N, C-alpha and C positions, 0 to 999 in steps of 0.2 A: 262269607265275609268275616263273620266273628271269629271263626277258627283261624282264618288267615291272619287276622289282626293279632290273636293271642300268639300264634307261632312267631310272627315278626317281633312282638314284644319280648318274647324269651330270647329270641336270637339277638335283639338289640341289647337286652340285659347282659347276655354272654359276651357281646362285643365290647360293651362298656367295661365289663369286668376285666377282659383281655387288655383293653386300652389302658386301664388303671395299672395293671400289672406291668405293661410296656413301659408306662411312665415312670413307675418305681425302679424298674431296671435301667430306664434311660438316666435317671437321676444318680443311680449308683455308678453307672458307667462314666457319666460326666464327672462325678466327684473324683473317681480314680484318675481320669485323664487330667483333671485340673491338679491333683497332687503330684502327678509325674511331671507336668509342666512347670510346677513351682520348683521341683528338684533340678529340672533342666536349667531354669533361670538362675538358680543359686550356683550350679556347677559352672555355667557359662560365665557368670560374674567373676567367680574366683579365677577361671582360666584367663579372663581378660585382664584381671589384676596381676596375674603372673606374667602374662604376655608383655604388659607395659612396664613390669618391675617398679610400679609406683610406690610400693611399700614393702618393707623387710618383715617377713613373718618370723615368729619365734621358733627357731629350731628347724632342723632338716628332716625330722622324723614324721610322725603321723599327724595329718590333719585330715579329718573326715569331711568329705565334700557333701553338702546338702544335708546337715544334720536334721534328723526327723524328730528332734525332741518335742517340737511344738505340735507335731502331727502324729506322734507315735500312738498307735492303738493299744489298749490294754490287752492282755493275754486272752481274756475271755472273748474279745472281738476277733482276735487273730485266729482263733480256733472255733469259730461259729459253726464249722461243719460238723460238730459233735465230738471232735477229739479233745480230750482234756488236756490243757496245757501242762499242768503239773506232772502227769504221767509221761508226757512227751519229753519234757526237759530232764526228768529223772533218768532217761535213758542216755543222756549226754553227760558224760563225765567232765569233759573239758569244754567250757562254753565260749572260750576266746578265740576268735579266728584272726589270724594276722595275714592280710592280703598283700602280696608282692606283685607289682606290675612287671610288664615286659618291656622291651625295647622301645624308647621314645615315649612311653606312656608315663603316667604318674598316679598318685593316690586318687586323683580325680576320676579315673576310669571306672572305679568300683562303685560309683554313687548308688546305682540300682541294687547291687549286691548288698551294700551296707544297709540300705533301708529295709530290704526284705529280711536280712538277718536280724536287725534290731527289732522289727515288729514280731519276730518269732520268740523274742526274749534272749537272744544271744548277743555277744559282744564283739563286734568287728573293728578291727584296727587296720587302716590302710597306711602303708609305709611309702615314702618318697625315698628312692635310692638316691645316692649322691650324684647331684648334677641333673636331677629329674624333677618333674612337677614344679613345686614352689621352692625347692632347695636351690639356693643361688650359686652353688659351686660351678665353675667353668668346666664343661664337659671335656674341654681340650686338655685339662689337667688330671682327668681321671684315667689312670693308666693301668690299675690292677683291679682284679675281682675283689680283693680284700677291701680296698678303698671304696669301691662301687657299693659293696654289700654292707659297709660300715654302719649305716643307720639301722639295718635289720639286726646285725650281730650285737649292736649296742642295746637295742631294745630287748632282746632275748636275755642278754647277760644281766640286765637290770631288773628282770622279773623276780618276784619273791622266790625263795629257795625251793619251795614245794609246788610252784606253779608250772604248768605246761600249757602249750597252745596247739591248736591246728593250724599248720602252715600251708598256705595256698599260693602257688607261684604260676604266673602266666607267661608263656612264650620263653624268652631268654631269662625271665625271673626264675625259671626252674633251675638255671645254674646257681642263682643265689640261694635257693632252697637247698640244693645239694651241698653248697658250701656250708650252710647253716647246720645241716645234718652231721656234717664232718666236725664242726667246731663247737657246736652246742646241742649234741644229741639228747642230753638230759632235759631240755626244755621244750621238745617237740614231741607230742603225742602222736600226731599223724602228719605225713607230708602229702599234699595234693598237688599233682602236676597237671595244670590245665593246658592242654595243647602246647606242652612245655619241653624244654631242653632237659630231659631226664637222662643224664649223662652217665657214662661208664668211666672208670678210672683212666686217666691220661687223655681223655677226649675234651675238645674244645667246643664251646657253645656254637661257634661259627659252622663247625663240621656238620651239624644237624641241618643246616640250611643250604648246604653245598649243592643239593639238587636244583635249588631255585637260583642260587647266586653264582655257582661255579666254584672252582677251588679257591682256597684262600689266597694262593699265590696269584692266580689270575685276577681275582678281586682287587688285590692290593695294586696291581700295576694298571688295570684297565678301567675299573669301575668309575662312572660318571657321578656316583653319589658320595665320593670320598670328601672329607673336609681336611684341609691342611691348616689347622689352627696355629701352628708355630712358623708358618711360612711355606710357600710352594716348594722350596728346596729342601724341606724337612719331611720326615715320615708323616703319613696321615694320622690324624688324631681322632677322628670319628667319621660318621657317615649319616646321611639322612635321605630317604627316598624323596622324590617329587610327589607332589600331591596326587596326581592321577595314578602313580604306582601305588601309593598307600591305599587309595580307595580300592583299587582292584585286588591288592594282596590281603588287606585286613578286614574290609567292610563291605564285601559282596552281598551280605544279607542283612546288614544293619540299617537302621532308620536314618533318614537324611539328617535329622537334627543331631543324632549321636555322631554322625561323621562330620557335621559342622563343628561340634564341640571339640572333636579331636583334631581337626585342622587348625584351630587356634591354640591348642594346647600341647601337641607333641613337640618334643625337643630333639635335638641331634643325639645320636647314640654314641657313647665313647667306644672307641675301637678296641683299646687294650684289654677290657674285660671279656669281650666275646672272642678274642683270639688266644686267651690264656688256657692252657690245659690244667685241668682239675686233678688234684691228688685226692682220691677217695679210698678210704680203707675199710676192709670188711668188718673191723672191730667197731667203728663208729657209724659211717655212712651205711654200711652193709646191715647194721641192726636195726635201722630206721623202719617204720611202717609206712610204706609208700603206695599211693593210689594214683591212677592216671584216668584223666578225662579226655576222651577223643572228640574232636570236632569234625564232622563228616562232609561238610562242604568248605572245607578250609583250603585256601589257595596259597597261604604263606608257609604253612606246614602241612603238606598234603596227608591225607588219611594213610597212604602207603608208608610215608616216612614215619608217621605216628605208630603204626603197626610195627615197624622195625625197631623203634625205640622200646616198645613193650617186649618184643621178642629177645632184644639184646640184654635188657636188664629188667627182668619180669617183676612187676609190682604185686602188691597183695591182691588187688582187684582192678578191673578196668570198667570204666563206664563210657557210654557213647551219647553224644547229643546230636540228633538228626537235624539237618537243616541249618546247622550253625557255621558261620564263618569263623575267622580266627579270633574274633571277640565275642565270645558267648555272654559276657556280662553286658553287652549292648543288644546283640541279636536274639538271645534266648535266655534272658535273666531268670524267668520262672523255672525253666528246666535246669539251669545251673543251681539255682537255689535248692531244688528238690534233691539233687544228687549231693550237694554239700551237706544236707541234713541227714541224708541216708548214710553217708560215710561217718558223720559225727556219732551216729547211734550204734555203729559197729563196735562191739566189745573189744 
């Protein structure tokens, strides 16, 4: 009896120890979930403000969604796994990331990436392209890639003379990254195409999506998604998918709350910029350092199409995110963050 009691006491002690550990892990997990929920509420609040257009925000450029200044961990906390923050950051020459959204999105879509980069000690800036996010320009009046990309180009041109950034473009935002490489190559240390339209000279962003949407000519004549902002008797000015199509194309692996955020935040896509052929020179665009991140469960830009983009215009390196839909900043934020840090450290 005594031996049995002793064994049970030791077992109970171990169980209690395990229980305490579980409680600590549970508290840590709950804290992380609470922080993420806080970010979601802030992002959703800004999206609703944009949706109602109840106030005019200052400027069309960068507004960071869910600023983490009140919850930002210091670097020693961020690298509690033993890796020293100073050594890590010393390997990154240019610490500013400029994040460029894709069609229909805005700066708001990067809120998880912004939080992760900030907590690592880096400087993320998310840009609203013209007529996107909280920029109040009418998308029906955005007819050229130059106009669409103006907030990005203006930001790059206004950087200090000796400053460079790491440019990240998602989806059709890749065309804006290509345009920036051609017009501001001296300001871009590395260009990262995230399941994006990494184009060749003379190619249109729309051409990359032809497998899903059909030829441009057929799309212009038959698509049910076209918007005729200047009247039904005038050429179309934009397009926007129905909610069910968007969910199937973009968010097949994303969390429900991120999809809900997107549904109240996404705006019509100006047609002119995606139908414009890019003029890219070997002297400017061709000298840029390009990297490509493939998303392997992508229904908007299939893995086969992404492979073709890489073959047709080979980048310096290619990275892959398994299990990611077309929006890895929602579905695989940690994996995306890891790759961005790896690219940043490449000499």
